C-alpha positions as CSV (number, residue, x, y, z in Angstrom):
1,M,-43.1,127.8,-22.3
2,G,-40.2,125.5,-22.0
3,K,-39.6,123.2,-19.1
4,I,-36.4,123.1,-17.1
5,I,-35.5,119.7,-15.6
6,A,-32.6,119.2,-13.2
7,I,-31.0,115.8,-13.2
8,A,-29.8,115.4,-9.7
9,N,-28.7,112.9,-7.1
10,Q,-26.3,113.6,-4.2
11,K,-24.9,110.1,-4.7
12,G,-22.3,109.7,-7.5
13,G,-22.2,106.9,-10.0
14,V,-25.9,106.5,-10.5
15,G,-26.1,107.3,-14.2
16,K,-26.9,111.0,-13.8
17,T,-24.7,112.3,-16.6
18,T,-25.6,109.4,-18.8
19,T,-29.3,110.2,-18.2
20,A,-28.8,113.9,-18.9
21,V,-27.0,113.4,-22.2
22,N,-29.2,110.6,-23.5
23,L,-32.5,112.1,-22.5
24,A,-31.5,115.3,-24.2
25,A,-30.6,113.5,-27.3
26,S,-33.7,111.4,-27.3
27,L,-36.0,114.4,-26.8
28,A,-34.1,116.2,-29.6
29,A,-34.7,113.2,-31.9
30,T,-38.4,113.8,-31.4
31,K,-38.0,117.3,-33.0
32,R,-38.1,119.1,-29.7
33,K,-35.7,122.0,-29.2
34,V,-33.4,121.0,-26.3
35,L,-30.7,122.7,-24.4
36,L,-28.4,120.6,-22.2
37,I,-26.5,122.5,-19.5
38,D,-23.4,120.8,-18.0
39,L,-23.2,122.3,-14.5
40,D,-20.7,119.7,-13.2
41,P,-17.0,120.9,-13.2
42,Q,-15.9,117.4,-14.3
43,G,-17.4,118.3,-17.7
44,N,-18.5,114.7,-18.5
45,A,-21.7,115.7,-20.2
46,T,-19.7,118.1,-22.4
47,M,-17.3,115.4,-23.5
48,A,-20.1,112.9,-24.0
49,S,-21.7,115.5,-26.4
50,G,-18.7,115.5,-28.6
51,V,-17.3,118.8,-27.3
52,D,-13.7,119.1,-26.0
53,K,-14.1,120.7,-22.6
54,Y,-10.4,121.9,-22.8
55,N,-11.1,123.9,-25.9
56,V,-14.4,125.8,-25.5
57,H,-14.8,129.5,-25.9
58,A,-17.0,129.8,-22.8
59,T,-18.6,127.6,-20.1
60,C,-21.2,127.9,-17.3
61,Y,-18.5,130.0,-15.5
62,E,-19.0,133.0,-17.8
63,L,-22.8,132.6,-17.5
64,L,-22.9,132.4,-13.7
65,V,-20.6,135.3,-13.1
66,E,-22.5,137.4,-15.7
67,E,-19.5,137.9,-18.0
68,Q,-21.5,136.6,-21.0
69,S,-25.1,135.9,-21.9
70,V,-26.7,132.5,-22.5
71,E,-26.7,133.3,-26.3
72,Q,-22.9,133.9,-26.1
73,V,-22.0,130.7,-24.3
74,V,-24.3,128.2,-26.0
75,I,-22.8,125.7,-28.4
76,K,-25.1,124.7,-31.2
77,E,-23.0,122.0,-32.9
78,T,-23.0,118.9,-30.8
79,S,-23.2,115.2,-31.7
80,G,-26.7,114.9,-30.3
81,L,-28.8,117.5,-32.1
82,Y,-29.3,119.6,-28.9
83,H,-27.6,122.8,-27.9
84,L,-25.1,122.7,-25.1
85,I,-23.7,125.0,-22.4
86,S,-20.4,123.4,-21.5
87,A,-18.5,122.9,-18.2
88,N,-14.9,122.3,-17.2
89,A,-12.8,122.9,-14.1
90,D,-13.3,126.6,-14.4
91,V,-16.9,126.2,-13.1
92,T,-15.5,125.5,-9.7
93,A,-14.2,129.1,-9.6
94,A,-17.8,130.3,-10.3
95,E,-19.0,128.6,-7.2
96,I,-16.4,130.4,-5.1
97,K,-17.3,133.7,-6.7
98,L,-21.0,133.2,-6.1
99,M,-20.4,132.9,-2.4
100,E,-19.8,136.7,-2.3
101,V,-22.8,137.7,-4.4
102,Y,-26.3,138.9,-3.4
103,A,-29.1,136.5,-4.6
104,R,-26.4,134.1,-5.7
105,E,-28.9,131.2,-6.0
106,Q,-30.8,133.1,-8.7
107,R,-28.0,133.5,-11.1
108,L,-28.8,130.6,-13.4
109,K,-32.5,131.2,-13.3
110,N,-32.0,134.8,-14.3
111,A,-29.6,133.9,-17.1
112,L,-32.0,131.4,-18.6
113,A,-35.0,133.6,-18.5
114,P,-34.5,135.1,-22.0
115,V,-34.3,131.7,-23.7
116,K,-36.7,129.6,-21.7
117,D,-39.5,130.0,-24.2
118,F,-37.2,129.2,-27.1
119,Y,-36.5,125.7,-25.9
120,D,-39.1,122.9,-25.3
121,F,-36.8,121.4,-22.7
122,I,-33.7,122.6,-20.8
123,I,-31.9,119.7,-19.1
124,I,-29.4,120.5,-16.3
125,D,-26.7,117.9,-15.4
126,C,-26.0,118.7,-11.7
127,P,-22.9,117.9,-9.7
128,P,-23.1,114.9,-7.3
129,S,-23.3,117.1,-4.3
130,L,-25.4,119.8,-2.7
131,N,-23.4,122.9,-3.4
132,M,-24.2,126.4,-4.8
133,L,-24.2,125.0,-8.4
134,T,-26.9,122.5,-7.5
135,V,-28.9,125.1,-5.6
136,N,-28.7,127.3,-8.7
137,A,-30.0,124.4,-10.8
138,M,-32.9,123.7,-8.5
139,T,-33.8,127.4,-8.2
140,A,-34.0,127.6,-12.0
141,A,-35.7,124.2,-12.5
142,D,-39.4,123.4,-12.7
143,S,-38.7,119.8,-11.6
144,V,-36.1,117.3,-10.6
145,L,-35.5,113.9,-12.3
146,V,-33.7,111.5,-9.9
147,P,-31.7,108.7,-11.4
148,M,-30.8,105.9,-8.9
149,Q,-29.6,102.4,-8.7
150,C,-31.7,99.9,-7.0
151,E,-29.5,99.2,-4.1
152,Y,-29.6,99.8,-0.3
153,Y,-27.2,102.8,-0.1
154,A,-28.9,104.5,-3.1
155,L,-32.2,104.2,-1.3
156,E,-30.7,106.0,1.7
157,G,-29.3,108.7,-0.6
158,L,-32.8,109.2,-2.1
159,T,-34.3,109.9,1.3
160,A,-31.6,112.6,1.9
161,L,-32.2,114.1,-1.6
162,M,-36.0,114.3,-1.0
163,D,-35.3,116.1,2.3
164,T,-33.1,118.5,0.4
165,I,-35.7,119.2,-2.3
166,T,-38.3,119.8,0.4
167,K,-36.1,122.4,2.1
168,L,-35.3,124.1,-1.2
169,T,-38.9,124.2,-2.1
170,S,-39.7,126.2,1.0
171,V,-36.8,128.5,0.7
172,V,-35.8,129.2,-3.0
173,N,-38.4,127.7,-5.4
174,D,-41.9,126.9,-4.2
175,K,-42.8,125.4,-7.7
176,L,-40.1,122.8,-7.6
177,H,-41.4,119.2,-7.7
178,I,-40.2,115.7,-8.5
179,E,-40.4,115.0,-12.2
180,G,-39.8,111.3,-11.7
181,I,-37.5,108.6,-10.3
182,L,-35.5,106.6,-12.8
183,R,-34.1,103.2,-12.1
184,T,-30.7,102.9,-13.7
185,M,-28.1,100.2,-14.3
186,Y,-30.9,97.7,-13.5
187,D,-30.3,94.0,-13.5
188,P,-33.5,92.0,-13.1
189,R,-31.5,88.9,-12.0
190,N,-30.4,90.8,-8.9
191,R,-32.8,90.0,-6.0
192,L,-31.9,93.2,-4.1
193,A,-32.5,95.3,-7.2
194,N,-36.0,93.8,-7.5
195,D,-36.8,94.4,-3.8
196,V,-35.6,98.0,-3.9
197,S,-37.6,98.5,-7.1
198,E,-40.8,97.3,-5.4
199,Q,-40.1,99.5,-2.4
200,L,-39.8,102.5,-4.7
201,K,-43.1,101.8,-6.5
202,R,-44.9,101.3,-3.2
203,H,-43.6,104.5,-1.7
204,F,-43.5,106.9,-4.7
205,G,-46.2,105.4,-7.0
206,D,-46.5,106.9,-10.4
207,K,-43.5,109.1,-9.7
208,V,-41.4,106.0,-10.6
209,Y,-40.9,105.8,-14.3
210,R,-42.1,102.7,-16.0
211,T,-39.0,102.8,-18.1
212,V,-36.0,101.1,-16.6
213,I,-32.4,101.7,-17.8
214,P,-30.6,98.4,-18.0
215,R,-26.9,97.7,-17.5
216,N,-25.6,98.0,-21.1
217,V,-22.1,97.9,-22.5
218,R,-23.1,100.3,-25.3
219,L,-24.2,102.9,-22.8
220,A,-20.8,102.7,-21.1
221,E,-18.9,102.9,-24.4
222,A,-20.7,105.8,-26.1
223,P,-19.2,108.6,-24.0
224,S,-15.7,107.6,-25.0
225,F,-16.7,108.2,-28.6
226,G,-18.2,111.6,-27.7
227,T,-21.8,110.8,-28.7
228,P,-25.1,109.8,-27.1
229,V,-25.8,106.1,-27.3
230,M,-28.6,106.4,-29.9
231,Y,-26.0,107.7,-32.4
232,Y,-23.4,105.1,-31.3
233,D,-25.7,102.1,-31.5
234,K,-29.4,102.8,-32.0
235,S,-30.3,99.1,-31.8
236,S,-28.8,98.7,-28.3
237,T,-31.1,98.2,-25.3
238,G,-29.6,101.3,-23.7
239,A,-30.6,103.5,-26.7
240,K,-34.1,102.0,-26.8
241,A,-34.6,102.5,-23.1
242,Y,-33.7,106.2,-23.3
243,L,-36.0,106.7,-26.3
244,A,-38.8,105.1,-24.2
245,L,-37.9,107.4,-21.3
246,A,-38.2,110.5,-23.6
247,G,-41.6,109.2,-24.7
248,E,-42.7,108.8,-21.1
249,V,-41.5,112.3,-20.2
250,L,-43.4,113.8,-23.1
251,R,-46.6,112.0,-22.3
252,K,-46.5,113.0,-18.6
253,N,-45.9,116.6,-19.6
254,N,-48.7,116.6,-22.1
255,T,-51.0,115.2,-19.5
256,A,-49.9,117.9,-17.0
257,K,-50.5,120.7,-19.5
258,K,-54.0,119.4,-20.3
259,A,-54.8,119.3,-16.6
260,Q,-53.6,122.9,-16.2
261,K,-55.7,124.1,-19.1
262,A,-58.7,122.3,-17.7
263,T,-58.2,123.9,-14.3
264,A,-57.7,127.3,-15.8
265,S,-60.9,127.0,-17.9
266,V,-62.9,126.0,-14.8
267,A,-61.5,128.9,-12.8
268,N,-62.5,131.3,-15.5
């Protein structure tokens, strides 16, 4: 069964879309079947995947309002070897329509059910706010990966996000958990960044990925060329960091699966 990971942070500018696109590409490069879902009306993950958000046959809008199935809206030709469900400004209208619908928080989960077993990973790029789109993502997801900068305000935002996830776990998805916390745009020369990094490790332990995403010019340039950084400059520190992150995600999930099998065998 595939795993659905929501990339979320209520604070903008923390590398959320960069992480969604480059983690999807890095996982796909390891021969995993990956679906990237752009759930942000800004459509940045769509453009960074080499797809013109202004010229797509369908987006998350059609999926969420049940006008088309996931098989009908998925784009299989992207610059990153993964499949994509795109987004543009139309997705904002879906959020408005969902406000009038029964079980509106279940729409994305129900839509993905037919294809969850086809993909090894489904990565969801969430909007930088807690709205009905984000709630749909967290209802559908198995876990949440949180990218964050190592700065004071980001630490405050993380506390708010953790409270939100706790509330959603008790209301809409009791299986939702933190996949990991990813330090992004990291500059080891910055004393505050190092202090916040140490606080994260003390507080969250092994939930903090060992992989750190550095500030890197190639990471910033790649979206303007419509491609993940590993296809723009595979030798860059940004590309190597996201490949390392993919490896860490795979190892953690393999360990978790082995633990589940061991628990199941003992129970039987």
